C-alpha positions in Angstrom: 0.6 75.3 32.5 3.2 76.8 30.2 5.8 74.1 31.2 3.2 71.3 30.5 2.8 72.6 26.9 6.5 73.2 26.4 7.6 69.6 27.2 5.3 67.9 24.6 6.5 70.5 22.1 10.2 69.7 22.8 9.5 66.0 22.4 7.7 66.5 19.1 10.6 68.6 17.8 13.2 66.0 18.8 11.1 63.3 17.2 10.8 65.3 13.9 14.6 66.0 14.1 15.2 62.3 14.4 13.0 61.6 11.4 14.8 64.2 9.3 18.2 62.7 10.1 16.9 59.2 9.2 15.8 60.5 5.8 19.2 61.8 4.8 19.8 61.5 1.0 21.6 58.4 -0.2 25.3 58.9 -1.2 25.5 55.6 -3.1 25.6 55.7 -6.9 25.9 52.2 -8.5 24.4 50.0 -11.2 23.4 46.7 -9.6 21.7 45.1 -12.6 20.7 45.5 -16.2 17.9 43.8 -18.1 16.4 44.1 -21.6 14.6 42.1 -24.2 17.9 41.2 -25.9 20.0 40.9 -22.8 21.2 37.4 -21.9 23.8 38.2 -19.3 25.2 41.4 -17.8 28.5 41.2 -16.0 29.1 44.2 -13.7 32.6 45.1 -12.6 33.1 47.8 -9.8 36.9 47.6 -9.3 37.9 50.9 -7.7 37.2 53.8 -10.0 37.1 51.5 -13.1 33.4 50.5 -13.4 32.1 48.6 -16.4 29.3 46.4 -17.6 29.7 43.8 -20.3 26.2 43.1 -21.8 25.9 39.9 -23.8 23.1 40.0 -26.4 22.0 37.7 -29.2 24.0 37.9 -32.5 20.6 38.8 -34.1 20.0 41.8 -31.8 19.6 45.2 -33.3 22.4 47.2 -31.7 20.9 50.5 -32.9 17.9 50.1 -30.6 18.7 48.5 -27.3 16.1 48.8 -24.6 17.9 48.7 -21.3 16.5 48.8 -17.7 19.1 49.5 -15.0 18.7 48.6 -11.4 20.3 51.5 -9.5 21.1 52.2 -5.9 18.2 54.0 -4.1 17.5 57.4 -5.4 20.3 57.5 -8.0 19.8 58.3 -11.6 21.6 57.4 -14.9 22.2 59.2 -18.2 24.3 58.6 -21.3 27.3 60.9 -21.4 26.6 61.6 -25.0 23.2 61.5 -26.7 23.4 59.8 -30.1 21.0 60.4 -33.0 19.6 56.9 -32.7 18.8 57.2 -29.0 15.2 57.6 -27.7 13.7 58.0 -24.3 13.7 54.2 -23.8 16.4 52.9 -26.0 20.1 53.4 -26.7 22.1 53.2 -30.0 25.2 51.0 -29.7 25.7 50.6 -33.5 28.1 53.5 -34.0 29.7 53.7 -30.6 30.4 50.5 -28.6 31.3 50.8 -25.8 29.4 53.9 -24.5 29.8 55.8 -21.3 27.0 56.4 -18.7 27.1 58.5 -15.5 25.3 57.5 -12.4 24.5 60.3 -9.9 23.7 59.6 -6.3 20.5 60.9 -4.7 22.5 63.6 -2.8 24.4 64.5 -6.0 27.9 64.0 -4.4 28.8 60.8 -6.2 29.0 60.5 -10.0 30.8 57.4 -11.2 31.1 56.7 -14.9 30.4 53.2 -16.3 31.8 51.9 -19.5 29.0 49.8 -21.1 29.8 47.4 -23.9 27.4 45.3 -26.0 28.9 41.9 -26.9 27.1 39.6 -29.4 26.9 36.0 -28.1 25.2 32.7 -28.6 23.5 30.2 -26.3 25.7 27.4 -25.0 24.6 23.8 -25.7 26.2 22.3 -22.5 25.0 23.3 -19.0 27.0 22.5 -15.8 25.3 24.8 -13.2 28.7 25.7 -11.6 28.4 29.5 -11.5 26.3 31.9 -9.5 25.9 35.6 -10.2 27.7 37.8 -7.6 25.6 40.9 -7.8 24.2 41.2 -4.3 20.9 39.5 -5.1 18.9 38.0 -2.2 18.3 34.9 -4.3 20.6 32.6 -6.3 20.9 33.3 -10.1 22.8 30.7 -12.1 24.6 31.4 -15.3 26.8 29.7 -17.9 29.8 31.4 -19.5 32.1 30.0 -22.2 34.4 32.7 -23.6 35.1 32.7 -27.3 38.5 31.7 -28.5 39.8 33.0 -31.8 36.9 33.3 -34.2 34.5 31.5 -31.8 31.6 33.5 -30.5 31.3 33.8 -26.7 28.5 31.6 -25.3 26.4 32.8 -22.4 23.2 32.0 -20.5 21.7 33.6 -17.5 19.2 31.1 -16.2 15.8 32.4 -15.2 13.6 31.1 -12.4 10.7 32.1 -10.2 12.9 33.1 -7.3 12.1 36.8 -7.7 8.4 36.0 -7.3 9.1 33.9 -4.2 10.9 36.8 -2.6 7.5 38.7 -2.5 6.2 36.0 -0.1 8.7 36.9 2.7 9.1 33.2 3.3 12.9 33.1 2.6 15.2 34.1 5.4 18.3 33.5 3.3 19.5 32.4 -0.2 19.1 28.7 0.5 15.4 29.1 1.4 14.4 29.8 -2.2 12.8 27.2 -4.5 15.7 27.2 -6.9 19.2 27.0 -5.5 22.7 25.6 -6.3 24.0 22.6 -4.4 27.5 21.2 -4.0 26.6 17.5 -4.5 26.1 17.3 -8.2 26.9 14.4 -10.5 30.0 16.3 -11.5 30.8 19.3 -9.4 27.8 21.4 -8.5 24.2 21.0 -9.5 20.8 22.8 -9.3 18.1 21.9 -6.8 14.4 22.7 -7.4 12.0 22.3 -4.6 8.3 23.1 -4.4 7.7 25.5 -1.5 4.8 26.8 0.6 4.2 30.5 -0.1 2.6 31.2 3.3 0.0 33.8 4.1 1.0 35.9 1.1 0.3 33.0 -1.2 -3.1 32.4 0.3 -4.0 36.1 -0.1 -3.2 36.1 -3.8 -4.3 32.5 -4.4 -0.9 31.2 -5.2 -0.3 28.7 -2.5 2.8 27.0 -3.7 5.9 27.9 -5.7 7.5 25.1 -7.7 11.2 25.2 -8.0 11.9 26.0 -11.7 14.8 26.8 -14.0 14.4 27.9 -17.6 15.9 29.6 -20.6 14.0 32.8 -20.9 13.1 35.6 -18.5 10.8 36.3 -15.6 8.9 39.6 -15.4 8.6 40.3 -11.7 6.4 43.4 -12.4 3.8 41.2 -13.9 4.1 38.2 -11.5 0.9 38.8 -9.4 -1.4 40.1 -12.1 -0.4 37.6 -14.8 1.8 34.9 -13.5 1.7 32.8 -16.7 2.5 35.9 -18.8 5.4 36.8 -16.5 7.2 33.6 -17.4 8.7 33.9 -20.8 10.4 30.9 -22.5 13.1 31.0 -25.2 16.2 32.8 -26.5 17.5 33.0 -30.1 19.1 29.8 -31.3 20.9 29.2 -34.6 21.0 25.4 -34.7 18.3 22.8 -35.1 18.1 20.8 -31.8 18.0 17.0 -32.0 17.9 15.8 -28.4 18.5 17.0 -24.8 20.3 14.8 -22.4 21.4 15.0 -18.8 21.0 13.6 -15.3 18.3 14.1 -12.6 17.2 12.9 -9.2 13.6 13.3 -8.0 11.6 12.9 -4.8 7.9 13.6 -4.9 6.2 15.5 -2.1 3.2 13.2 -2.4 -0.4 14.1 -3.3 -0.8 17.5 -5.0 -3.0 20.2 -3.8 -5.0 22.2 -6.3 -4.9 26.0 -6.8 -7.4 26.5 -3.9 -5.3 24.4 -1.6 -7.5 21.4 -1.6 -6.0 17.9 -1.7 -6.2 15.9 -4.9 -5.7 12.2 -5.7 -2.8 13.0 -8.1 0.8 12.3 -7.0 3.0 15.2 -7.8 5.9 14.6 -10.3 8.6 16.8 -11.9 9.0 17.8 -15.5 11.7 18.3 -18.0 11.0 19.7 -21.5 12.6 21.8 -24.3 10.9 23.6 -27.1 11.9 25.2 -30.4 9.8 27.8 -32.2 10.0 30.7 -34.7 10.1 34.3 -33.5 11.1 36.8 -36.1 11.0 39.6 -33.5 13.6 39.2 -30.7 11.1 40.5 -28.1 8.5 37.8 -28.9 8.4 34.8 -26.6 6.1 31.9 -25.6 4.8 32.3 -22.1 4.2 30.0 -19.1 1.0 28.6 -20.6 2.9 27.0 -23.5 1.6 23.7 -22.1 -2.0 24.1 -21.0 -3.4 22.5 -17.9 -4.9 19.7 -20.0 -1.6 19.0 -21.7 -2.3 20.8 -24.9 0.9 22.3 -26.5 1.0 25.8 -28.0 0.5 25.4 -31.8 3.6 27.7 -32.4 5.9 25.0 -31.0 7.7 23.3 -34.0 9.8 20.8 -32.0 9.5 19.6 -28.5 11.4 17.1 -26.2 9.8 16.1 -23.0 10.3 13.4 -20.3 7.3 11.0 -20.6 7.2 10.1 -16.9 9.6 11.2 -14.2 10.4 8.5 -11.8 11.5 8.9 -8.2 15.1 8.1 -7.7 17.8 8.9 -5.1 20.6 8.3 -7.7 21.6 10.4 -10.6 19.5 9.1 -13.5 20.3 9.7 -17.1 17.7 11.1 -19.5 17.8 11.2 -23.3 14.9 13.0 -24.9 14.5 13.4 -28.7 13.0 16.6 -30.2 9.9 15.6 -32.0 8.0 17.4 -34.7 4.7 18.9 -33.4 1.5 18.6 -35.3 1.5 20.2 -38.8 5.3 20.8 -38.9 8.0 19.3 -41.1 11.6 20.0 -42.0 10.3 22.6 -44.5 9.2 24.8 -41.7 12.8 25.5 -40.6 14.4 28.0 -43.0 18.2 27.7 -43.1 18.7 31.5 -43.5 16.2 32.4 -40.8 17.9 29.9 -38.5 21.3 31.4 -39.2 19.8 34.9 -38.5 18.5 33.9 -35.1 14.8 34.0 -35.9 14.1 30.8 -34.0 14.2 30.4 -30.2 15.0 27.5 -27.9 13.5 27.1 -24.5 14.5 24.6 -21.8 12.4 24.1 -18.7 12.9 22.1 -15.5 10.3 22.1 -12.7 9.8 20.2 -9.4 6.0 20.1 -10.0 4.6 19.4 -13.4 1.6 21.6 -12.9 3.5 24.2 -10.8 2.8 27.0 -13.3 -0.9 26.6 -12.3 0.0 26.5 -8.6 -0.8 22.8 -8.4 1.7 20.5 -6.7 3.0 19.1 -3.4 5.3 21.0 -1.0 8.6 19.2 -0.7 8.7 17.8 -4.3 12.4 18.1 -5.2 14.2 17.8 -8.5 18.0 18.0 -8.9 19.5 18.5 -12.4 23.1 18.3 -13.7 25.3 18.0 -16.8 22.7 18.8 -19.4 23.5 18.8 -23.2 21.6 19.9 -26.3 22.7 17.9 -29.3 22.2 19.7 -32.6 22.3 18.9 -36.3 
């Protein structure tokens, strides 16, 4: 009887021991990403003991109050080596010291690398080639543009945003090429971007988001808000200091056929892609127009001053040139663009590509595919 009780006890002890070993504290201490309302691109370098992050922000950004969110290795923490008078619990002051030094401490406390973090004022580029992918260990592709400044020229950078982080939640991607927005090798010139409307599987059915349109846009995507408020999680625009005149580029498009509505029911409407760009005023850098900037009925947000949009996307297997003029929206004239405010970065530019024109409302056809390459914004 004693032996019968002893054996289960030993088994339980061994099982608990195995669990304790499995839960050993993490020794890694690394910064894997950095985001913020002013952050356009964060380039992380981890060469040996020399670790650094170059954070590119708008020229109009307030360096004395930079809200930064760091993606850290599991269990690790971060702190500034020196607390400056302008620092708060959620922001850091880079106006008097730039770069600054931050220490990351691993979960087990054994690893404490120091990162040199620099804030670099930058501008949006006006040409987009889709040649470069971020190499930050992300599960999904992140495209970016980088044109270093020469002499007195300001560096031009853009980290493209997409809905790929939201698609990751569905569990439908087994690798980087399974996401709705990916890079392809067969561009019109070099590489290009491919956007494809995907089925979101059982997860999508559960949250009533049955498709995910491939999309790419200037702005940001708030993954923390993606399920509760999908339209609000998509934020269009970044400070721009020129008046846009037209957007040009090349596309290929194949429709997936008849769209399904938000409940998954078939409609009589053939899915088509969309290309548009918008320009609006935002005196606060943190202010953006959201995913409902074009309502389901086609109504355009009244804050949009200028818009360029493809009138009807045609199916084509060949690279097809588009040339879309920016047009004044209702109630706006040249007088609504103040030259000084423009120079100060108080206007924003958004550019949006989507494989399904109503994809923001989860209406579209699985398989609709839009490829984009060699885009240019012509300015006054």
